[in-house]
N, C-alpha and C positions, 0 to 999 in steps of 0.2 A: 481463346485468350492468347495463344501463342502467336497469332497474327498481329496482335496489337503491340505498339511500342510502349511497354510498361516499365516504369522505373520504381524501385523500392526506395522509399525516403523516410528518414526519421528526422524529427524536429525537436529541438530543445530550447526552452525559454530561459535565457540567461538570468540568474539571480532573481527569480520571479518574486519570492516572498518580500524581498527588500525593495522591490520596485512598485509595489501596490500602495498608493497613497492612502493614508488613514481615512480621509474624508470619503474616498471612493469605496473603501471597505465598509464603512458605516452605512453609506447609501445602499450598497448591495444587500447588506444584512437586513436593513429595514424593508427593502423591496421584497425579498423572499419571505420574510416573516409575515408581511401583509398578504402574501398569497396563501398562507397556511390557514388552518381553522382555529388557531389560538385566539383567545379573547384579547381585547384591547389592553387589559391590565397586564397580562402575561407578556404581550409584545412590547409594551412600554418598559417593563422590568428587564427583559432580555436586551433591549436597546441600551439601557443604562449600563448593564453589565458589560456589553460589548464595547461601549465607549471607554469604560474604565480599563478593560483588559488591553485595548489597543493604544491608549494614550498614557498609561502609567507603567511603562516598561523601563525599569532601571537596571543598570549594569555597572560593575566595578572594574576599573582599569587603573593600574598603577596606584592602588589604594585610594582612588578618587571615584565618586559615584556620579553617573551621568544619566540623564533622562533622554530616551529616544523620542525626538519631537516629530519625526515624519516617517512614513512607510511602516510596514508591518515587521515586527521583530522576528528575526530568523528562528529563535528558539521557542516562540510562543506556541502553546498547544493548539490554539485556534488557527494558526497560520495555514496548514494544509486545507482546511475547510474554506477559508477565505480565498485561497488560490484557486480552489475548485470552482467556487462561485464566479470569480473574476473571469476565468478562462471559459466557463460555460456561457456566460453572457457575451463574451467576445465571439465565440463560435456562432451563437444564435444571431448576433448582429451582422457579422462580416462573412462567415464561411458558408453556412448552409444555403444562403440565397445569393452567393456571389456569381460574377460572370465566369468564374473558373470552375463552377460546379461540375461541368461536363468532363473536366480533366481529372476530377477526384473520384476514382473508382472505389476507394476505401479510405476512411478517415477514422482513427480511434485514438483516444488520448487517455493517459493516466497522469493526472495533475498537470505537470508541465512537460511531459514527454509525449510526443505524438508520432504515430506510425501511419503512413499513407501510401497508397498505390496511385502513381501518377500516370495518366494516359497522355502521352505527348513526348516531345523532344526535350533535351537538356536545356536548350535555349528558351523554350516556353516555360519550363520550370523555373529558370532563373528570373524571368519576368514576374512570375507568380510570387517568388520569394521576395523580390524587391517590393512588390505591392504589399505583401504581408507585413513587411517591416516598416511600412509607411503608415499603417493604420492606427497604431497606438504608441505614443512616445514612451510609454512605460514598458513595452514589450519588445524584446530583441530576440529574434529567432536565428538559431544556427542549424544548418542542415548537413546531413550525411546522405549520400546518394550512391546507389549501386544497381546495376541491371539484374543481378541474379541472387545476391545474398546480402543480408544486413543484420546488425544486432539491435535489438530493442529490449530495454530493461535486462532481464536475465534470459532472454530468448534469442536464438539465432534463427532467422527466417531465410529459407533457401527456395528459390524458384526453379522448378524443373519443368520445362515445356508448359503444360497447362495446369500444373499442380504446384502446391507449396508443401514443403517439408519443414519441420521445426526440430530443434534440439536445444540443449542448454548452452547459454553463452556465459563464459567466465572471463572477467577482465584480466588483462595481463598483470595487473597489480595485485591480484588476489593472493592473500597470504595464509589461507586456510585457518580462519579464526573460529572454527567450530569449537564449542564448549569442550574442554578436556574432560575425559572420563573420570579422572581423579579429582575433579572440581567438587567442592562441597555443595552439592545440589541433590534433591531427591532422586533416588535411583529410577523410579518410573519416568521422571522427566528425561534423564539421560538416555534411557532405553527408548524413549519415544522420539528423540531427535532423529536417529537414523531412519525410523519409520516415516516420519514427515518428509525427510529429504528424498528418500526413494520413491515415495508417492509423488512428490513434486517432479522428480525425474520422469516417472511414468506419465505424468500429466503433460509435461512440456515436450517430450520426445514423440514425434509422430511415428517413428519406427518402433515397433513393439519392444519395449524394454531394451533400448539401445545398449548393447553389450559393452562397448567401449566406454560410454559414459557411466554405466553401472560399475565397471572396473575402477575407473578413476574415482568415483564416489567412495567405493570401498577402501581404496588406498588412503584417501583423505581421513577417513574415520580411524583407520589403523594407525596413522601418524599421530592421531590425537588420543591414543591409548584405549580405544574401544576394543573389547574382546571380539575375536572373529565370530564366535557363535551369535553374539548380539547383532553384528552386522548381517550375517547370513540370514538370521530370522527376520530382520527388518526388510531385507531385499525380497524374501519369500512372501512376507505379508503384503508388500506393495504389489507384487505380481498378481495377486488375487483380485485386486481392485480393477474393475473394467474402466478403460480410458473413456469410453463413451459416457459413463456416469460422471467421471471427473470433469468432463467438458460441459456438463449441464449446470444451470444456475439453481443452486439449492437454497437460496436466500428465502427465509420465511419471516413473516411479520405477524406477531401475535396480537389479536384484538382483545385478549383477556384483560380485564380490569383488576384481577386479583394481584395482591402484593407479591413481589418476587420472594423466593425463600431467603431466610436470614443467612448471611455468610459471616463466618468468623475467620478473619485473615490474620495469620500468625507469621512472625519471622521464622524462617527455616533454621532449626537448631537441633542438636542431638537430643534435647529433652522434649521435642515437640510431641511425641506420643504420650509422655507423662502429662504434659500440659493439657492436651486434648482430653485425656481420661479424667483429669481433675475437673475440667469444665463440665463434662458430661455427668460426673458423679454429683456435682452440686448445682446442676441446672435447675432443680426444683426450687431453689431459693429465688430465682428470677421469674418463675412461672406465674406469680401473682399478677404480673403485668401482661396485658393482652398481646403485646408485641413479641413476647417471649414464650408463647405457648408450646412451640415445637423446637426441638434441638436444631442447631444451625448446621450448615454445611461447612466443612473445614477446608481451607486452602492455605497455601504457604507462599511466601515471597522471598 
């Protein structure tokens, strides 16, 4: 690899959600639904729902209500899924069978952010980028290019001879918005946040538990009021997790047709334990109904 002229490139699609036409989004949804094993009735129903969601977006500005008549609404829950479908079809149509395929050593995308390894010169890359921006009037790609290191999402990728190293990337505008330890949230949740962040650090850093990054992470939690023993325990817990395991795909899909367990979601409050105990004490009142034969799982929001 060291003998090849390789450039590290990231691409970003400018304002993707608000550039996808509603008609194109509905066509895409219908296309992928018809590729599924759903019945015609379910597909028809989902198409009706999708049309309602996409075409009935209202917002208030200066005490006046407006209807968004074109493109996908930025705040719509379905927007990321539609963006994924739109970009997936774009790649299948234009990228994977293009005349530039031999230049693309590596191409990965997360919604509208793309990381690629380009084999060739900067001039050849510029030609590719010009071609890329001419394919779809709704898509505008901006690029960042560097021969040895580049930031992609929360990852910094560094090329060293024939290998790549990774570490955490933090934007210059980062203001340490971690949940404060004195915030009114469940204690297990607050104690779990450092564990998740140190595991993330262990996952993203190719050097075994990057000491500098771990120190910076600890300081961020200290500034947000986390007790040092909680931070130390979280760091130790993360160090026991093998990075090789973290890098594997652990996604599972259940084929079970059994109903999921019943969940009782309660607002987090000081009285939550008393409320939970009252529900458990009087649960027998509801057990005449077949849906309430078993006690629910309790969670808080």
